[in-house]
C-alpha positions in Angstrom: 0.0 0.0 0.0 2.9 2.3 0.7 3.9 2.1 -3.0 0.6 3.7 -3.9 1.4 6.8 -1.9 4.9 7.0 -3.5 3.4 6.7 -6.9 0.8 9.5 -6.1 3.6 11.7 -4.8 5.7 11.2 -7.9 2.7 12.0 -10.2 2.0 15.2 -8.2 5.7 16.3 -8.5 5.7 15.6 -12.2 2.5 17.6 -12.7 4.0 20.5 -10.8 7.2 20.4 -12.9 5.1 20.5 -16.1 3.0 23.4 -14.7 6.0 25.5 -13.6 8.3 24.9 -16.5 5.6 25.5 -19.2 6.3 22.1 -20.7 3.4 20.6 -22.4 2.2 23.9 -23.8 1.1 24.0 -27.4 4.0 24.3 -29.8 1.9 24.0 -33.0 2.2 26.2 -36.0 0.4 29.6 -36.1 -2.4 28.0 -38.1 -3.0 25.3 -35.4 -3.1 27.8 -32.5 -6.6 29.1 -31.5 -7.0 32.8 -32.3 -7.4 35.2 -29.5 -10.9 36.7 -28.9 -11.3 39.6 -31.4 -9.7 37.7 -34.2 -12.2 34.9 -34.7 -12.5 33.2 -38.0 -15.3 35.5 -39.0 -13.4 38.6 -38.0 -10.0 37.5 -39.3 -8.3 39.7 -41.9 -8.3 38.5 -45.4 -5.3 36.4 -46.4 -2.3 38.6 -46.8 -4.1 41.6 -45.2 -3.3 43.1 -41.9 -6.0 43.4 -39.2 -7.6 46.8 -38.9 -7.3 49.1 -36.0 -10.9 48.3 -35.1 -10.2 44.6 -35.1 -7.2 45.1 -32.8 -9.2 47.2 -30.3 -11.4 44.1 -29.9 -8.5 41.8 -29.4 -8.6 39.9 -26.1 -5.9 37.4 -25.0 -6.5 34.7 -22.4 -4.2 34.6 -19.5 -2.0 31.6 -18.6 -0.1 30.6 -15.5 3.1 31.8 -17.3 2.7 34.2 -20.2 3.9 37.4 -21.8 3.7 40.6 -19.7 0.3 42.0 -20.2 1.6 45.6 -20.0 4.3 45.1 -22.6 1.9 43.4 -25.0 -0.7 46.1 -24.5 1.8 48.8 -25.3 2.9 47.2 -28.5 -0.7 46.6 -29.6 -1.5 50.2 -28.9 1.5 51.3 -31.0 0.1 49.2 -33.9 -3.4 50.6 -33.5 -2.0 54.2 -33.4 0.0 53.6 -36.6 -3.0 51.9 -38.4 -5.3 54.8 -37.4 -2.7 57.4 -38.5 -2.7 55.7 -42.0 -6.4 54.9 -42.0 -5.7 51.2 -41.8 -3.6 51.4 -45.0 0.1 52.0 -44.1 2.4 52.5 -47.1 5.3 50.2 -47.8 7.8 52.1 -45.7 5.4 52.2 -42.7 4.7 48.5 -43.2 8.4 47.7 -43.1 8.9 49.7 -40.0 6.0 48.1 -38.2 7.0 44.6 -39.3 10.5 45.2 -38.0 9.2 46.6 -34.7 6.9 43.6 -34.2 9.7 41.1 -35.3 12.1 42.7 -32.7 9.5 42.7 -29.9 10.5 40.7 -26.9 8.3 40.3 -23.9 9.1 39.4 -20.3 7.5 36.1 -19.3 5.6 36.6 -16.0 3.1 34.7 -13.9 -0.5 35.3 -15.0 0.5 36.8 -18.3 -1.1 36.6 -21.8 -1.0 33.2 -23.4 2.2 33.3 -25.5 0.9 31.3 -28.4 -2.1 33.6 -28.9 0.1 36.7 -28.8 2.5 35.2 -31.3 -0.4 34.2 -33.6 -1.9 37.7 -33.5 1.5 39.4 -34.1 2.3 37.0 -37.0 -0.2 38.9 -39.1 2.3 41.8 -39.2 5.5 39.9 -39.9 4.2 37.4 -42.6 4.3 40.0 -45.4 
């Protein structure tokens, strides 16, 4: 009977390791990752098009035990929204290149109770896949 307690303790420790290290998280391609709220399939930009400022204002990410800093992600999303509004959702080639470079260079601190990393990456991929 003692072996049953040992087995249960080992399973609990393994589950805690997976939870705290983030192992077991989805590592699928962008197409396999569920879209964050606000970029549903019906509200998704056309293939090859960027989301509009309006679509980005409705964007909502779910939180995870470990995820990207909500403040840092929100700042970048606001920068993108401001640029899109400034260009009436149609930035020229130079502005597109600058924004794509800014998004590609973005690095976020991983924190407890942050935005789900896969969702943020999927949403930002719309700006770097051009």
